[in-house]
N, C-alpha and C positions, 0 to 999 in steps of 0.2 A: 407336482411343487416342486422347484427352484428354489434351493437357496442359496443366499448370498454368500460369496467367496471372502471369507478373509485370511488375511496372512499370517505369520505368526506373532511378528512385532501387535497389530489388529487386538489378536485373538489375548497376546499378554498386555493390553491393556484393559479388555473385556471384564478377564479375571481381574486385575487388581485393582477396579474401578467396582465389581459386583462383592469384593471383600470389603472394600471401604463400607459399601451403603451396608454390609452382612451386621460391621461392628456399627455402625451408625443407629441401623435398628435397634439392636442389643442394646445398645447405651438408654436410646429413647425410650424402650417400651421396658424396660426395669431385668431384661434375662442376666446380666452380671451382676447385679446386688453386689455390689461390694462383698462379696464372700473371699475375699481375700486374704480376710482376718478372720481369726475364728477363737474362742474360749474352748481350753484342753478340759477335757471333760472332770481333772484333775481341780479345776482351779480355786481355789481360797479365793473369798472374798472379804472383804474388810470390815472392821469390827471399830467404830468411830468412841469415840468418847463417849457416855450415856449422856441425857440432858440434863443439867439439871433436876427441873421435875420428878427425875427418875431417881435420882443422888435423895432430894430432897423426901422422898414419897420412903423411901430404902428405910433412911434417918426413922423419920417415924413410924414405921410399922416395929420396928425394933423397939422402938420405945413404948410402944403397947404390947413389948412381948406377943405381938405376933409375925414368930417367924416364920413361915411357910408359906404367907404370902410376899413377906422379905424376901427370904429365896426364891419367891416367882417372879419376882418385879428385878430383880438381881439375874437371875436366868436368862431372861428378856432380853437384858442388853447386852448378853453376851453371844447373844447371834449378828450375824454381819446383818451390816443395815446403809443405804443409802445415805450420799450428805446430799443435802438439798443445797443448794446456790440458789436464793432469792431476790438479791437486789446489791446493793453499792457499787464503788465507783471501782472502774475500771483495777484499777491499782491494788483496791482491797480485797479484790475478787480473785486477779491473779494470785495477792498472796494466799491466801483464804486454802485455793486452789494447791501450790505449793507446799501450805503446812500439812494438809489434807496426803499428796502425795507421800511425804516424807512419811510419814504416821503410815503409813500403807505399808511400805517399803520396809520397815521395821519389822513389820510385822509378816512381809513377804504375800503380798496379799493382793489383789485387786480392788480397786479401789469401785462404788459408784456412787461417780456424781448426776442430782436432776439439776437439770436446769430450768429455771420458775420465775421467770424473768420477762417473758414475751412482751410487748405494750399490750394492752386491752385486756390483760390478763384475765381470767374470772367471769368476762363480759360487765366486772363490775359489782363481781357480790363479796359472797364471803372472803374469798383470798383475793379481792379486786389491790392494783399495784401493777408493776412491773417498769420498764423504761419508758420514759417521755416518747422516744420518737424513734425511726427505724435508726438511726446515725448512732446513736444512743448505744440502743441495742447490738448494733454489730461493733461498736469499740468495747464492748461488753466481751460478745464473744469472741471478740482477738485476743482480750485479755486472758480469755482462758482457754483458749486455744496454746496462746504463748506459755504459757504456765506449763500446759501439760507435753509439752514436744513428744518427745515419742517412748513416753512412758507409758504402760497397758492402764487404759482407764475404760469402763464404761457408761458412755453419756447417755441417759436416758435425755429427749431435749423436748422441752417443753409441754408437761404431761396438759390433757386438752384443749391444748391447743390448734388438732385439727378434727376433733368429735365436737368442737363448741367454736365455730366459727365467726367473728364478726355477722354475718348473714343470718347466721342462729341466736343473736343473742335478745332481739326484738329492740333495737334499738329504735330511738326515733330519727324519723330520719330528714328531717330536717333540721338535725340537730347533729346526727352523723352519715357522715358520706361511704355508707356498706358496700355500695360496691369497692370503692378504693380501699378503704379498711380493710376487705376480705384479699385483697390482691395484693396489698403489704405486707399481709400472713404466709401467705405464700413465698415471696418475696424472701422474708424473713428469716421465713424455716430454711428456706433453701441455701439463703449467706450461710446459715450458723452450719448447716451439714458439711457444705463446699470446704469450710474453716474447719473444721473441727476432726473430719477427716483424712485433712492431710498431715496431723498425726497420725506415727507410720503402727502404730498399736492402740487405737481409738476409734472404739467398738462404738459407732453412732447407731441411737435407736427414735423410732418418731412416735409421735404418737396415732394409737391404732383406738383410743375410745374404749371401749369394753363391750360385752355380747349380747348388755340387753342397754344397747343407746343406738347409736347409726347403725344402721340394715350396712350386709357386706357389701352391696355394689354402691354403697355409697362413702365408705371410709376407701372404699380399696381406691376411686376417683382424685380423694381427698390425698391419699398417699402419696398415686405417682406425679398428682399436680406439684406437691411440698417437694420433689425426688426422691422418692425410697431408691430409684434405683441408683442414688450415688450413697445413697446410707450403707449402714448392715443389715438393716430391718427393724419394725416396729416394736411397742410393748404394748400390752392392754392389762388393763384390770388396777389401775395404780389410783389409790386412794378408794378400791370400791371392793366390794366381798363378792363378788361372782365364783363358784367355786371351779379345781384347775378343770375338769371333767366339759365344760361350758366353754371357758376361756381357750383351751385348745382345740377342741373341735371349731369352735368361731373362729379363730386366728388362721386353722389351719382352711378352713372355707375364704378366706382373706388371701392370703399367698393362692391358694386356688386359682379365685376371679381375676387377680393379676396375670397369675400365669395366662389362660380364658383370652384377656383383654390385651394380651400382644402376643395372640398366635396366629401368624397370617393365612393359617389353613383356608380354605372354600373364599376361597379370593380376596383374603383380608377385610371380610366386613365383620368378623371378631375386634380389629384394630381399637382399641379405647373403648367398645362396646360394656360395660362393667354393667351397665344395668341389667344386661341378661342374665344374670346371675341370682341363682338362687340365697337365699337369705339363711336369719332365724325367724323371720318376720313372714316369709312366702315362698311358696314350692310348685310347684304347673301338678304336682305328683299328691301333693294330698296338704291337709293343716297342717301349719308348723305354728309351735306354740313357744317363745321365746323362754317362758317358765316350765317348760316338761320337753326335756332333754328326750326325751321317751318316744318326741315325735319330729326331733330330730333326723328320723330314716331317711323323710321325703325328700330334707335338702342332700343329704348323702347319694340318694338316686338321682339325680340330677348331676351332680358334678361328676358321679361314673358313668353317666351316659354323655356327657356334653362337655368330654375336656378334650378329643381327638388325641393327639400327641405332644397337644400341651402338658410340660410338669410344672408346678410350684417349685418357687424355687426361694422363695422371700423368710428371712427366719425371724422369728421374736422369741423378749422374754416378758415372761406375765410374773405379775408382784400378787405375791401370794402371803403380803404380814399379817392380813386380817379376815380373810378368806378358808377360813378352818370349821368356823359351821354354817358355811354360804351366809347366802342373804338373807334380811328381815323379811317374815311372813307377815304383813299388817294388817289381814284379817282378823288377827287374833285380838285386835281393838273392838272388832266390831262383833265379839261372842261378851259372854257375860263375866268378870265381870265390867267393864266398861260400855261396854252396849253403844259404839259409838255409829254414828250414820255414815250411810254410805260415802260421801262428800265427804267427810274426815277420812277414812280410810282410804280415799285414792288418792290425797294432800297426803298421808302418810309415807302409804306405796310411793307416790313422784321420790320425796324424799328417802327413801330408806338409804339414800346413799348419803346422807350427813350425820354421824355420832347412833348409827342405831346400836342399840343396848343385845346382850346376849351373843356377842361373836364369838372370834375365837381365832387368835394366830395360828395364819396355816404353817405348811413346808416349810423346812428350811432351808434361806438357799444354797441352790445348788448346782452345777452346771452338766452335772448325770442325770438328764433326765428321759429317755430311755424315749422321747420324741424325737424325731428326724429333724423338723425345724425350730424344734424349740431349743433355744439355745442354753434357754436360765431360767430356772424359779427362783426370785427377788425379791427380801422386803424391802419395797421401794417407798410408800410411806411409812412413816416414824409410829410404830405403836404406841400408845399413850400419850397422842396430839392432837387433840379436838380438830374436826373439822371447818369446825364456824359454831356460830350462836345455834343455830339447826333450832328455830322459833319459828311463830305462824308472821313476826312482821317480815321474814327475809324469805316467807314461801313453803320451809321445808316442812313446818307442823301446820294443822290445825287439830279443833282439840273444842267437844263440845260439852262446857263443864257444869252445863245444869245438867245433864247425866251422871258424868263423874269424876267426882271430886273428892280431895282428902282435905285435914286440917292440917293448914300450914301454907295450901295453894293459895296464890295468889286469885283476890276477887273481884280485882279493876281491870279493867282493860287493858289500860299499859302494862302493865304486870303481867298479865298472860300473854299481849305480845310478843314476850321476850322467854316468858318460862317454855321450860322443854317436858311436857307431861312423857315423855317415854324413861328421860330420868328423875325425873320429879325435882328439877334442881332448874339452875340457869345454867347453859354449855358455857366451856371456856371461850375465849375468841376463836379463830382459826390458827391452830399454829402452836397455843399456848397447853402448856401442860394438863390434864385429865385424868385427875389421879382414880373416879370410879370408874374412869373407859377401861385406862391401863389396865385396871386387878381385875377387871372383869374378863380382857383380852386373854391374860394369863393365866387366869383361872380358866376358862375353857380353850383352850390352843388342843389344836388337834394336827398332829401329833404332842401329846403332852409335855411339858417344860421340864419336867421332873418324876425321875421314878417314882 
């Protein structure tokens, strides 16, 4: 076989071209992953001013001489928590960020900012809202980026924005251009990543849902489409209750799937073929139950046998603010004394993200996680703030009042539609202080808040 002759100049050009192609491939498929910025294991996170609802609850408990519970709520508010940015004009949000950064500097701590203002937020459900247009959103992001500058900040960009795309919302296609809205979502997230990551010490993580939502291949493909290769990583479990072992295992699989889909081995057939990845719902090696981590070994086996030379590099963080006792097992409401039918139990299961009782505060924020790709455990969702009205009118609850009811419960359809039978009251609106939930979380904290 005769090989072509190349002079040195040609060889240098080919070598340079090959180098450029390798760089372009790496950027396109996420192997660099923005890991030039890191959180040191001894990072201290910012403790913001407590919500007014917490202050009022402590004062009320003291007046009632319930000092133990007062101390519990007070102790909860001494734990570092995220600051949510959910609205406001560009000038208003710029001022809020600057104030937060000044306060964090006084604590010599790293602030965690949650940006939650994407157009079409929450599919118009309990936390509906967001910027009116992409242009408004970009101006809002610009204002935040300008306020951050070169300070050390962790940014969690738009919870639920990728796990709950406009294409997942069930919109009427005659009222909403769903393909365009979905494309706009990716553009909006991509713009925010690019703008915020220009901060020399800004660490941007984007939405990865949680271990009981989108399958690994689905969220991996969405992360890439949104621009994960330009961000620090992704976050999971925000405002959810999954235990840490479920989340870290799921997140590691997502990172592995991202690596699998950017691996040029075997003639490049893997590239962007994330659908081949095993998940919390499926593995070819055996039945996988998303609610039973003991079955997840089958998915581990798939990754052990299929990664080849691909190495996961995408980092992640996990919200532990309310997962100390794990998720609600709605099956308890199918047993005595409630005896709810299977259809009700299924609806309660589907809505178990919404103010479930009997949960607890989780592991306190730390960057010393002892998990290679896990940058930090964080308290992202503000403990004590309601997830929404969590009622049958919004689809998060159902109840057969003919089977089980108590004195004082509503007996008319309109009252029952907005009643939460799990808490036995009308839940506060999303973001409002929920004192019953706050004390429940504090009492069931794991680890305990007080010795």
